[in-house]
SEMARPA-921673 format. One line per 4 residues: their letters; for each residue x, y negated, z of N, C-alpha, C. Coordinates in nm, 2 decimals. Layout:
BEGIN
a = X Y Z X Y Z X Y Z; ...;
% end
This chain:
BEGIN
mqpr = 3.10 0.76 -1.36 3.00 0.65 -1.39 2.86 0.71 -1.36; 2.78 0.63 -1.29 2.65 0.68 -1.25 2.55 0.68 -1.36; 2.50 0.79 -1.40 2.40 0.80 -1.51 2.27 0.72 -1.46; 2.21 0.66 -1.56 2.09 0.58 -1.52 1.97 0.68 -1.52;
lils = 1.97 0.76 -1.42 1.86 0.86 -1.41 1.74 0.79 -1.35; 1.62 0.81 -1.41 1.50 0.75 -1.37 1.42 0.85 -1.29; 1.35 0.81 -1.19 1.27 0.90 -1.11 1.16 0.96 -1.20; 1.14 1.08 -1.18 1.05 1.15 -1.28 0.91 1.16 -1.23;
ltcl = 0.82 1.18 -1.33 0.68 1.20 -1.29 0.66 1.33 -1.21; 0.75 1.42 -1.23 0.74 1.54 -1.15 0.75 1.51 -1.00; 0.83 1.41 -0.96 0.84 1.38 -0.82 0.70 1.34 -0.76; 0.62 1.28 -0.85 0.49 1.23 -0.80 0.40 1.35 -0.75;
slal = 0.43 1.47 -0.80 0.35 1.58 -0.76 0.39 1.64 -0.62; 0.50 1.59 -0.57 0.54 1.64 -0.44 0.44 1.59 -0.33; 0.43 1.66 -0.23 0.34 1.61 -0.12 0.40 1.49 -0.06; 0.32 1.38 -0.05 0.38 1.26 0.00 0.43 1.26 0.14;
aaap = 0.37 1.36 0.22 0.42 1.37 0.36 0.51 1.49 0.38; 0.58 1.53 0.27 0.66 1.64 0.28 0.76 1.64 0.40; 0.76 1.75 0.47 0.85 1.75 0.59 1.00 1.75 0.53; 1.09 1.70 0.61 1.23 1.70 0.57 1.28 1.83 0.53;
hala = 1.25 1.94 0.60 1.30 2.07 0.57 1.24 2.12 0.44; 1.12 2.08 0.41 1.06 2.13 0.28 1.11 2.06 0.16; 1.15 1.93 0.18 1.19 1.85 0.07 1.31 1.91 0.00; 1.41 1.96 0.08 1.53 2.02 0.02 1.49 2.14 -0.07;
qtkg = 1.38 2.20 -0.05 1.34 2.31 -0.13 1.25 2.27 -0.25; 1.21 2.15 -0.26 1.13 2.11 -0.37 1.21 2.09 -0.49; 1.17 2.15 -0.60 1.25 2.15 -0.72 1.24 2.02 -0.79; 1.35 1.98 -0.86 1.35 1.86 -0.95 1.32 1.90 -1.09;
tvdp = 1.37 1.82 -1.18 1.35 1.85 -1.32 1.47 1.81 -1.40; 1.50 1.88 -1.51 1.62 1.85 -1.59 1.58 1.75 -1.70; 1.45 1.72 -1.71 1.40 1.63 -1.81 1.32 1.52 -1.74; 1.38 1.43 -1.67 1.30 1.32 -1.60 1.24 1.23 -1.69;
kplp = 1.11 1.19 -1.67 1.04 1.10 -1.75 1.02 0.97 -1.67; 1.02 0.85 -1.74 1.00 0.73 -1.66 0.86 0.72 -1.60; 0.86 0.66 -1.48 0.73 0.64 -1.42 0.65 0.54 -1.50; 0.52 0.56 -1.51 0.44 0.46 -1.58 0.44 0.32 -1.51;
plan = 0.44 0.21 -1.59 0.44 0.08 -1.53 0.32 0.06 -1.44; 0.33 -0.02 -1.34 0.22 -0.05 -1.25 0.13 -0.15 -1.32; 0.00 -0.13 -1.30 -0.10 -0.22 -1.36 -0.08 -0.36 -1.31; -0.06 -0.37 -1.18 -0.05 -0.51 -1.12 0.05 -0.50 -1.00;
pndp = 0.18 -0.51 -1.04 0.28 -0.50 -0.93 0.28 -0.61 -0.83; 0.21 -0.72 -0.86 0.20 -0.84 -0.77 0.08 -0.83 -0.67; 0.00 -0.72 -0.69 -0.11 -0.70 -0.60 -0.05 -0.68 -0.46; -0.09 -0.76 -0.36 -0.03 -0.74 -0.22 -0.06 -0.60 -0.16;
atpa = -0.16 -0.53 -0.21 -0.20 -0.40 -0.16 -0.11 -0.29 -0.22; -0.03 -0.32 -0.32 0.05 -0.22 -0.38 0.15 -0.16 -0.28; 0.15 -0.03 -0.26 0.25 0.03 -0.17 0.39 0.00 -0.21; 0.47 -0.03 -0.11 0.61 -0.07 -0.13 0.69 0.04 -0.20;
kelf = 0.65 0.17 -0.17 0.72 0.28 -0.23 0.70 0.28 -0.38; 0.59 0.23 -0.43 0.57 0.22 -0.58 0.66 0.12 -0.64; 0.70 0.02 -0.57 0.78 -0.09 -0.62 0.93 -0.05 -0.61; 0.97 0.00 -0.49 1.11 0.04 -0.48 1.14 0.17 -0.56;
grka = 1.04 0.26 -0.57 1.06 0.38 -0.64 1.08 0.37 -0.79; 1.06 0.25 -0.84 1.07 0.22 -0.98 1.20 0.15 -1.02; 1.28 0.12 -0.92 1.41 0.05 -0.94 1.52 0.16 -0.96; 1.57 0.16 -1.08 1.67 0.26 -1.12 1.81 0.22 -1.09;
lptr = 1.83 0.10 -1.06 1.97 0.05 -1.04 1.97 -0.05 -0.92; 2.09 -0.06 -0.86 2.10 -0.15 -0.74 2.11 -0.30 -0.78; 2.11 -0.39 -0.69 2.13 -0.53 -0.72 2.28 -0.55 -0.75; 2.30 -0.65 -0.83 2.44 -0.68 -0.86 2.49 -0.78 -0.76;
saaq = 2.51 -0.74 -0.64 2.55 -0.83 -0.53 2.63 -0.75 -0.42; 2.69 -0.82 -0.33 2.76 -0.75 -0.22 2.66 -0.67 -0.14; 2.72 -0.57 -0.07 2.63 -0.48 0.01 2.57 -0.56 0.13; 2.44 -0.54 0.15 2.37 -0.60 0.26 2.26 -0.51 0.30;
vvgf = 2.26 -0.47 0.43 2.16 -0.39 0.49 2.05 -0.48 0.55; 1.93 -0.45 0.52 1.82 -0.53 0.57 1.72 -0.44 0.64; 1.69 -0.47 0.77 1.59 -0.40 0.84 1.63 -0.27 0.91; 1.54 -0.18 0.94 1.56 -0.06 1.02 1.56 0.06 0.93;
yakg = 1.60 0.17 0.98 1.62 0.29 0.89 1.49 0.33 0.83; 1.37 0.30 0.89 1.24 0.34 0.84 1.16 0.22 0.79; 1.22 0.11 0.79 1.15 -0.01 0.73 1.26 -0.11 0.69; 1.30 -0.10 0.57 1.41 -0.19 0.52 1.45 -0.16 0.38;
ciag = 1.56 -0.22 0.34 1.61 -0.20 0.21 1.76 -0.23 0.21; 1.82 -0.22 0.09 1.97 -0.25 0.08 2.00 -0.31 -0.05; 2.08 -0.42 -0.04 2.13 -0.48 -0.16 2.28 -0.43 -0.19; 2.32 -0.43 -0.31 2.46 -0.39 -0.34 2.49 -0.25 -0.30;
aeal = 2.40 -0.16 -0.31 2.43 -0.02 -0.28 2.52 0.04 -0.39; 2.60 0.14 -0.34 2.69 0.21 -0.43 2.64 0.35 -0.45; 2.68 0.41 -0.56 2.64 0.55 -0.59 2.75 0.64 -0.55; 2.71 0.75 -0.48 2.81 0.86 -0.46 2.83 0.93 -0.60;
pldg = 2.95 0.94 -0.65 2.97 1.01 -0.77 2.90 1.15 -0.77; 2.84 1.19 -0.88 2.77 1.32 -0.88 2.86 1.44 -0.85; 2.99 1.43 -0.88 3.08 1.53 -0.86 3.21 1.48 -0.80; 3.26 1.55 -0.70 3.39 1.51 -0.64 3.47 1.63 -0.61;
ptwq = 3.59 1.62 -0.57 3.67 1.73 -0.54 3.62 1.83 -0.44; 3.54 1.78 -0.34 3.48 1.86 -0.24 3.33 1.83 -0.21; 3.26 1.79 -0.32 3.12 1.77 -0.30 3.05 1.77 -0.44; 2.92 1.80 -0.44 2.83 1.79 -0.56 2.70 1.74 -0.51;
vmrl = 2.64 1.65 -0.59 2.51 1.59 -0.55 2.40 1.68 -0.61; 2.29 1.70 -0.53 2.18 1.79 -0.58 2.06 1.70 -0.61; 1.96 1.76 -0.68 1.84 1.70 -0.72 1.86 1.56 -0.79; 1.94 1.56 -0.90 1.98 1.44 -0.97 1.86 1.36 -1.01;
srnr = 1.75 1.43 -1.05 1.63 1.36 -1.10 1.57 1.27 -1.00; 1.60 1.28 -0.87 1.54 1.19 -0.77 1.61 1.05 -0.77; 1.74 1.05 -0.82 1.82 0.93 -0.82 1.83 0.87 -0.67; 1.87 0.95 -0.58 1.88 0.91 -0.44 2.02 0.93 -0.38;
nwah = 2.12 0.92 -0.47 2.26 0.93 -0.42 2.32 0.79 -0.40; 2.24 0.69 -0.36 2.29 0.56 -0.33 2.29 0.53 -0.18; 2.39 0.44 -0.14 2.40 0.41 0.00 2.50 0.29 0.02; 2.51 0.25 0.14 2.61 0.15 0.18 2.75 0.21 0.15;
pqmi = 2.84 0.13 0.11 2.98 0.18 0.08 3.04 0.26 0.20; 3.01 0.22 0.32 3.06 0.29 0.44 3.00 0.43 0.44; 2.88 0.45 0.41 2.82 0.59 0.40 2.88 0.67 0.29; 2.90 0.60 0.17 2.97 0.67 0.06 3.10 0.73 0.11;
dlvq = 3.18 0.64 0.17 3.32 0.68 0.22 3.31 0.79 0.32; 3.21 0.78 0.41 3.19 0.89 0.52 3.16 1.02 0.46; 3.07 1.03 0.36 3.03 1.15 0.30 3.15 1.22 0.24; 3.23 1.14 0.17 3.35 1.19 0.11 3.45 1.25 0.21;
rvsa = 3.47 1.18 0.33 3.56 1.23 0.43 3.50 1.36 0.49; 3.37 1.36 0.52 3.31 1.48 0.58 3.33 1.60 0.48; 3.31 1.57 0.36 3.33 1.68 0.26 3.47 1.74 0.26; 3.57 1.65 0.27 3.71 1.70 0.28 3.73 1.77 0.41;
kanr = 3.67 1.73 0.52 3.69 1.80 0.65 3.62 1.94 0.64; 3.51 1.95 0.57 3.44 2.08 0.56 3.53 2.17 0.48; 3.60 2.12 0.39 3.69 2.20 0.31 3.81 2.25 0.40; 3.87 2.16 0.48 3.99 2.19 0.56 3.95 2.27 0.68;
aagw = 3.85 2.23 0.75 3.82 2.28 0.89 3.74 2.41 0.88; 3.65 2.42 0.78 3.56 2.54 0.77 3.59 2.63 0.65; 3.68 2.59 0.56 3.71 2.67 0.45 3.60 2.66 0.34; 3.51 2.57 0.35 3.41 2.55 0.25 3.47 2.49 0.12;
pgil = 3.44 2.53 0.00 3.49 2.46 -0.11 3.45 2.31 -0.11; 3.34 2.28 -0.04 3.28 2.15 -0.03 3.14 2.15 0.02; 3.07 2.04 0.01 2.94 2.02 0.06 2.84 1.99 -0.06; 2.72 2.02 -0.04 2.61 1.99 -0.13 2.53 1.87 -0.07;
vgdm = 2.52 1.76 -0.14 2.46 1.64 -0.08 2.32 1.63 -0.13; 2.23 1.62 -0.04 2.09 1.59 -0.07 2.06 1.45 -0.08; 1.94 1.41 -0.03 1.90 1.27 -0.04 1.98 1.18 0.04; 2.01 1.06 -0.02 2.07 0.95 0.06 1.97 0.84 0.05;
sqpr = 1.98 0.74 -0.03 1.88 0.64 -0.05 1.85 0.61 -0.19; 1.75 0.53 -0.22 1.72 0.48 -0.35 1.82 0.37 -0.39; 1.82 0.33 -0.52 1.92 0.22 -0.55 1.90 0.09 -0.47; 1.78 0.06 -0.43 1.76 -0.06 -0.35 1.70 -0.02 -0.22;
ggpm = 1.71 0.10 -0.18 1.65 0.15 -0.06 1.50 0.14 -0.06; 1.44 0.10 0.05 1.30 0.09 0.06 1.23 0.23 0.08; 1.10 0.23 0.10 1.02 0.36 0.11 1.03 0.44 -0.02; 1.04 0.57 0.00 1.05 0.66 -0.12 0.91 0.71 -0.16;
ltgh = 0.90 0.74 -0.29 0.77 0.79 -0.34 0.73 0.92 -0.27; 0.83 1.00 -0.23 0.80 1.13 -0.17 0.89 1.16 -0.06; 0.84 1.21 0.05 0.92 1.25 0.16 0.99 1.14 0.23; 1.05 1.16 0.35 1.14 1.07 0.42 1.07 0.94 0.46;
ashq = 1.05 0.92 0.59 1.01 0.79 0.64 1.14 0.70 0.65; 1.25 0.77 0.68 1.38 0.69 0.69 1.45 0.68 0.56; 1.58 0.68 0.56 1.66 0.67 0.44 1.64 0.55 0.36; 1.59 0.44 0.43 1.55 0.32 0.35 1.66 0.21 0.34;
igld = 1.77 0.22 0.42 1.87 0.11 0.42 2.01 0.16 0.39; 2.02 0.28 0.33 2.15 0.32 0.28 2.24 0.37 0.39; 2.19 0.41 0.51 2.27 0.45 0.62 2.24 0.59 0.66; 2.16 0.67 0.58 2.13 0.81 0.61 2.17 0.89 0.49;
adiw = 2.20 1.02 0.52 2.24 1.12 0.42 2.21 1.26 0.47; 2.15 1.34 0.38 2.12 1.48 0.41 2.23 1.57 0.35; 2.29 1.65 0.43 2.39 1.75 0.38 2.34 1.89 0.40; 2.33 1.96 0.29 2.28 2.10 0.29 2.37 2.18 0.38;
ltpm = 2.31 2.28 0.45 2.38 2.38 0.53 2.43 2.50 0.44; 2.41 2.48 0.31 2.46 2.58 0.22 2.59 2.53 0.16; 2.70 2.61 0.18 2.83 2.56 0.13 2.83 2.54 -0.02; 2.90 2.45 -0.07 2.91 2.43 -0.21 2.98 2.55 -0.27;
pnrq = 2.93 2.60 -0.38 3.00 2.71 -0.45 3.14 2.66 -0.51; 3.23 2.76 -0.53 3.36 2.72 -0.58 3.36 2.71 -0.73; 3.26 2.63 -0.78 3.25 2.61 -0.92 3.15 2.49 -0.94; 3.15 2.43 -1.05 3.05 2.32 -1.08 2.91 2.38 -1.11;
lsrn = 2.82 2.34 -1.04 2.68 2.38 -1.06 2.63 2.32 -1.19; 2.54 2.39 -1.26 2.48 2.34 -1.38 2.37 2.24 -1.34; 2.33 2.16 -1.43 2.22 2.06 -1.41 2.10 2.14 -1.36; 2.07 2.25 -1.43 1.95 2.33 -1.39 1.96 2.38 -1.25;
eree = 2.08 2.43 -1.21 2.10 2.48 -1.07 2.07 2.37 -0.97; 2.12 2.25 -1.00 2.11 2.13 -0.91 1.96 2.10 -0.89; 1.88 2.12 -0.99 1.74 2.09 -0.97 1.65 2.21 -0.92; 1.70 2.33 -0.94 1.62 2.45 -0.91 1.67 2.52 -0.79;
msav = 1.79 2.52 -0.76 1.85 2.60 -0.65 1.79 2.55 -0.51; 1.76 2.65 -0.43 1.71 2.62 -0.30 1.82 2.63 -0.19; 1.81 2.54 -0.09 1.90 2.55 0.02 1.86 2.68 0.11; 1.96 2.72 0.19 1.94 2.85 0.26 1.88 2.82 0.40;
mmvr = 1.78 2.89 0.44 1.71 2.87 0.57 1.81 2.92 0.68; 1.82 2.84 0.78 1.91 2.87 0.89 1.84 2.92 1.02; 1.71 2.91 1.02 1.63 2.93 1.14 1.56 3.06 1.13; 1.56 3.14 1.24 1.49 3.27 1.25 1.34 3.25 1.23;
kdrl = 1.28 3.35 1.19 1.14 3.35 1.16 1.05 3.31 1.28; 1.09 3.35 1.40 1.02 3.31 1.52 1.05 3.17 1.57; 1.14 3.10 1.50 1.18 2.96 1.53 1.25 2.94 1.66; 1.29 3.05 1.73 1.35 3.04 1.86 1.50 3.03 1.86;
didp = 1.56 3.06 1.74 1.71 3.06 1.74 1.75 3.06 1.59; 1.88 3.05 1.57 1.93 3.06 1.43 1.91 3.20 1.37; 1.91 3.21 1.24 1.91 3.34 1.17 2.05 3.39 1.16; 2.09 3.49 1.23 2.23 3.54 1.23 2.27 3.59 1.09;
ttwt = 2.18 3.61 1.00 2.22 3.66 0.87 2.26 3.54 0.78; 2.23 3.42 0.82 2.27 3.31 0.73 2.36 3.21 0.81; 2.34 3.19 0.94 2.42 3.10 1.02 2.56 3.17 1.04; 2.67 3.10 1.01 2.80 3.16 1.03 2.89 3.07 1.12;
pthl = 3.00 3.12 1.16 3.09 3.04 1.24 3.15 2.92 1.17; 3.13 2.91 1.04 3.18 2.79 0.97 3.09 2.67 0.98; 2.96 2.69 1.02 2.87 2.58 1.02 2.91 2.48 1.13; 2.95 2.53 1.25 2.98 2.44 1.36 3.09 2.34 1.32;
pvir = 3.20 2.38 1.27 3.30 2.28 1.24 3.26 2.18 1.14; 3.17 2.21 1.05 3.12 2.11 0.95 3.04 2.00 1.02; 2.95 2.05 1.11 2.86 1.95 1.18 2.95 1.87 1.28; 3.04 1.94 1.34 3.13 1.87 1.44 3.21 1.76 1.37;
aaaq = 3.26 1.79 1.25 3.34 1.70 1.18 3.26 1.57 1.15; 3.14 1.59 1.12 3.05 1.47 1.09 3.03 1.39 1.22; 2.99 1.47 1.33 2.96 1.40 1.46 3.08 1.33 1.52; 3.20 1.37 1.49 3.32 1.31 1.55 3.36 1.18 1.47;
epav = 3.29 1.15 1.36 3.32 1.02 1.29 3.27 0.91 1.38; 3.35 0.81 1.41 3.31 0.70 1.50 3.18 0.62 1.45; 3.17 0.61 1.32 3.05 0.54 1.26 2.92 0.61 1.28; 2.92 0.74 1.30 2.80 0.82 1.31 2.72 0.79 1.44;
erif = 2.60 0.75 1.42 2.51 0.72 1.54 2.44 0.85 1.58; 2.38 0.93 1.49 2.31 1.05 1.52 2.33 1.15 1.41; 2.31 1.28 1.44 2.29 1.38 1.35 2.17 1.46 1.39; 2.08 1.48 1.30 1.95 1.55 1.32 1.96 1.69 1.27;
vnaa = 1.92 1.79 1.35 1.92 1.93 1.32 1.79 1.99 1.38; 1.76 2.11 1.33 1.65 2.18 1.39 1.69 2.22 1.53; 1.60 2.23 1.62 1.63 2.26 1.76 1.70 2.39 1.78; 1.67 2.49 1.69 1.74 2.62 1.70 1.89 2.60 1.66;
ikka = 1.92 2.51 1.57 2.06 2.49 1.54 2.13 2.42 1.65; 2.06 2.32 1.71 2.12 2.26 1.83 2.15 2.36 1.94; 2.06 2.45 1.96 2.08 2.56 2.06 2.21 2.64 2.03; 2.22 2.67 1.90 2.34 2.75 1.85 2.47 2.67 1.87;
lcre = 2.47 2.54 1.84 2.58 2.46 1.86 2.62 2.45 2.01; 2.52 2.43 2.10 2.55 2.43 2.24 2.61 2.56 2.29; 2.57 2.67 2.23 2.62 2.80 2.27 2.76 2.83 2.22; 2.79 2.77 2.10 2.92 2.81 2.04 3.03 2.71 2.05;
akgd = 3.00 2.58 2.09 3.10 2.48 2.10 3.20 2.51 2.21; 3.33 2.49 2.18 3.43 2.51 2.28 3.52 2.38 2.29; 3.59 2.37 2.39 3.68 2.26 2.41 3.60 2.13 2.43; 3.64 2.03 2.35 3.58 1.90 2.36 3.43 1.91 2.31;
rswl = 3.34 1.89 2.39 3.20 1.90 2.35 3.13 1.76 2.35; 3.20 1.66 2.36 3.14 1.52 2.37 3.06 1.49 2.25; 3.10 1.54 2.13 3.03 1.52 2.01 2.88 1.57 2.01; 2.86 1.67 2.09 2.72 1.72 2.10 2.61 1.62 2.13;
skvr = 2.65 1.51 2.20 2.55 1.41 2.24 2.49 1.34 2.12; 2.56 1.34 2.01 2.51 1.28 1.89 2.42 1.37 1.81; 2.42 1.50 1.84 2.34 1.60 1.76 2.21 1.61 1.83; 2.10 1.57 1.76 1.97 1.56 1.82 1.87 1.65 1.75;
pmyg = 1.79 1.73 1.83 1.69 1.81 1.77 1.58 1.72 1.70; 1.53 1.77 1.59 1.43 1.69 1.52 1.35 1.79 1.44; 1.22 1.76 1.42 1.13 1.85 1.34 1.20 1.87 1.20; 1.18 1.99 1.15 1.24 2.02 1.02 1.39 2.04 1.03;
hdyh = 1.46 2.00 0.93 1.60 2.02 0.93 1.65 2.16 0.95; 1.57 2.25 0.89 1.61 2.40 0.89 1.72 2.43 0.79; 1.73 2.35 0.69 1.81 2.38 0.57 1.93 2.28 0.56; 1.92 2.17 0.63 2.02 2.07 0.61 2.04 1.99 0.74;
fhir = 2.15 1.92 0.76 2.16 1.83 0.87 2.16 1.68 0.81; 2.12 1.59 0.89 2.09 1.45 0.85 2.19 1.37 0.93; 2.28 1.30 0.86 2.37 1.20 0.92 2.31 1.06 0.91; 2.32 0.99 1.02 2.28 0.85 1.03 2.40 0.77 1.09;
ikcp = 2.44 0.67 1.02 2.55 0.59 1.07 2.49 0.46 1.13; 2.58 0.39 1.21 2.54 0.27 1.28 2.53 0.15 1.17; 2.47 0.04 1.22 2.47 -0.08 1.13 2.61 -0.12 1.11; 2.65 -0.16 0.99 2.79 -0.20 0.97 2.82 -0.33 1.05;
agaa = 2.94 -0.35 1.08 2.98 -0.47 1.16 2.95 -0.59 1.08; 2.89 -0.69 1.14 2.85 -0.82 1.08 2.73 -0.81 1.00; 2.65 -0.70 1.00 2.53 -0.69 0.93 2.42 -0.75 1.01; 2.40 -0.88 1.01 2.31 -0.95 1.10 2.16 -0.91 1.07;
dces = 2.13 -0.87 0.95 1.99 -0.83 0.92 1.96 -0.69 0.94; 2.06 -0.61 0.99 2.04 -0.47 1.01 1.99 -0.45 1.15; 1.88 -0.37 1.17 1.83 -0.35 1.30 1.88 -0.21 1.36; 1.96 -0.22 1.47 2.02 -0.11 1.52 1.92 -0.02 1.60;
qapp = 1.96 0.11 1.61 1.88 0.21 1.69 1.96 0.22 1.82; 1.89 0.23 1.93 1.95 0.25 2.06 2.04 0.37 2.05; 2.16 0.36 2.10 2.26 0.47 2.09 2.20 0.59 2.18; 2.24 0.71 2.14 2.19 0.83 2.22 2.27 0.83 2.36;
nese = 2.20 0.89 2.46 2.27 0.90 2.58 2.39 0.99 2.57; 2.48 0.99 2.67 2.61 1.07 2.66 2.60 1.21 2.70; 2.48 1.25 2.74 2.46 1.39 2.77 2.47 1.48 2.65; 2.53 1.60 2.67 2.54 1.70 2.57 2.40 1.74 2.51;
gcaa = 2.30 1.73 2.59 2.16 1.77 2.55 2.15 1.92 2.54; 2.23 1.99 2.62 2.23 2.14 2.61 2.16 2.21 2.72; 2.11 2.13 2.82 2.05 2.19 2.94 1.91 2.25 2.89; 1.87 2.35 2.97 1.74 2.42 2.93 1.63 2.31 2.93;
gdla = 1.63 2.22 3.02 1.52 2.12 3.01 1.53 2.02 2.89; 1.65 2.01 2.84 1.67 1.92 2.72 1.60 1.98 2.60; 1.60 2.11 2.59 1.55 2.18 2.47 1.41 2.25 2.49; 1.36 2.25 2.62 1.24 2.32 2.64 1.12 2.27 2.56;
ywfs = 1.11 2.14 2.54 1.00 2.08 2.46 1.00 2.14 2.32; 1.12 2.16 2.26 1.12 2.20 2.12 1.08 2.34 2.10; 1.09 2.42 2.21 1.05 2.56 2.20 0.92 2.60 2.27; 0.85 2.49 2.30 0.72 2.51 2.36 0.62 2.56 2.26;
davl = 0.51 2.62 2.30 0.41 2.67 2.21 0.34 2.56 2.13; 0.33 2.44 2.20 0.26 2.33 2.13 0.34 2.28 2.01; 0.47 2.29 2.02 0.56 2.25 1.91 0.57 2.36 1.80; 0.59 2.48 1.85 0.62 2.60 1.76 0.49 2.64 1.69;
hpkp = 0.37 2.63 1.76 0.25 2.67 1.70 0.14 2.56 1.73; 0.16 2.45 1.67 0.07 2.33 1.69 -0.07 2.37 1.64; -0.17 2.33 1.72 -0.31 2.35 1.68 -0.36 2.22 1.62; -0.44 2.24 1.51 -0.49 2.12 1.44 -0.59 2.04 1.54;
pptp = -0.59 1.91 1.53 -0.67 1.83 1.61 -0.82 1.86 1.58; -0.91 1.84 1.67 -1.05 1.86 1.64 -1.10 1.78 1.53; -1.06 1.65 1.53 -1.09 1.56 1.42 -0.96 1.52 1.35; -0.95 1.55 1.23 -0.83 1.51 1.15 -0.81 1.36 1.16;
pkpk = -0.68 1.32 1.19 -0.66 1.17 1.19 -0.66 1.11 1.05; -0.70 0.99 1.04 -0.71 0.92 0.92 -0.57 0.89 0.87; -0.54 0.92 0.74 -0.40 0.89 0.69 -0.37 0.74 0.71; -0.24 0.72 0.75 -0.19 0.59 0.77 -0.17 0.52 0.64;
ppmt = -0.22 0.40 0.62 -0.20 0.33 0.49 -0.05 0.31 0.46; -0.01 0.33 0.33 0.13 0.31 0.30 0.18 0.17 0.33; 0.30 0.16 0.36 0.36 0.03 0.39 0.36 -0.06 0.26; 0.33 -0.18 0.28 0.33 -0.28 0.17 0.46 -0.37 0.18;
laem = 0.49 -0.44 0.08 0.60 -0.52 0.08 0.59 -0.63 0.18; 0.47 -0.68 0.21 0.45 -0.78 0.31 0.48 -0.73 0.45; 0.48 -0.60 0.47 0.51 -0.55 0.61 0.66 -0.52 0.63; 0.73 -0.54 0.52 0.88 -0.52 0.53 0.95 -0.65 0.56;
paac = 1.08 -0.64 0.60 1.15 -0.77 0.62 1.14 -0.86 0.50; 1.13 -0.99 0.53 1.11 -1.08 0.42 1.22 -1.07 0.31; 1.35 -1.05 0.35 1.46 -1.04 0.26 1.44 -0.93 0.16; 1.36 -0.83 0.19 1.35 -0.71 0.10 1.27 -0.76 -0.03;
rqvl = 1.19 -0.86 -0.03 1.13 -0.91 -0.15 1.24 -0.96 -0.25; 1.34 -1.03 -0.19 1.45 -1.08 -0.27 1.53 -0.97 -0.33; 1.56 -0.86 -0.24 1.63 -0.75 -0.29 1.56 -0.68 -0.40; 1.43 -0.67 -0.39 1.35 -0.60 -0.49 1.35 -0.67 -0.62;
nap = 1.35 -0.81 -0.62 1.34 -0.88 -0.74 1.47 -0.93 -0.80; 1.58 -0.91 -0.73 1.71 -0.96 -0.77 1.76 -0.89 -0.89; 1.85 -0.95 -0.97 1.90 -0.88 -1.09 2.00 -0.77 -1.05;
% end
């Protein structure tokens, strides 16, 4: 049974633009406090994240995905149980273990495959989505429609973690200090079969990893390598990999992402950008850009207003 965990005030102290790789390291709290009520939730200028971030439970309706991964919401989300035979959910105070039922099923299948194929006791599950999706108070531009999930690259221990460990424990860094390759002291031969198991799921659209991890997968993969086309380099993702699944069949309000090309993405030219000096050592712009205003409810798909206000 899903505990009615409320997003904590502690979460508000996180950097709003936290990079995905840093968010896995941000600690939670064992004593979450309710967020204060909004002075005027009907103000059209109220950021949508303030509205969706205060919804502790999903709608009581069938699952419906609305919008795009980075601009949308979900009705009828289900919660991944906090504990399973081959998985445990981390950072419980965030209340982000919600998703479309197809994603819930996929995470459970991938966890079982990690157990069988890699010998892991199971997986540690990071952020999925909020109970009604939408923009999050902290981190993540995506994860809004219940079709994204973060899986730590730290194997689940062969025991049940305490609540304090789930909030305080840090994921293990997989990337070398110079950012040019994986760290051989933390990356192991068991990591490839776990990522491969996820990528081989037909519903998976993309898997995001750090470019150094992509390089290692390209180097180590044997036999059928077709699954590598789904594994895409992305900023961050040093500590976890990000699973994104396709829009469910018949989800007319779900906006699909163009499928990745069929290339393995392992050629030198495919990875050169990610290891360029401009990416590894970016220089600050002469004039700092103005922060982008947060998304409002009016900028989201119209059906998300109904999702937000539904019982």
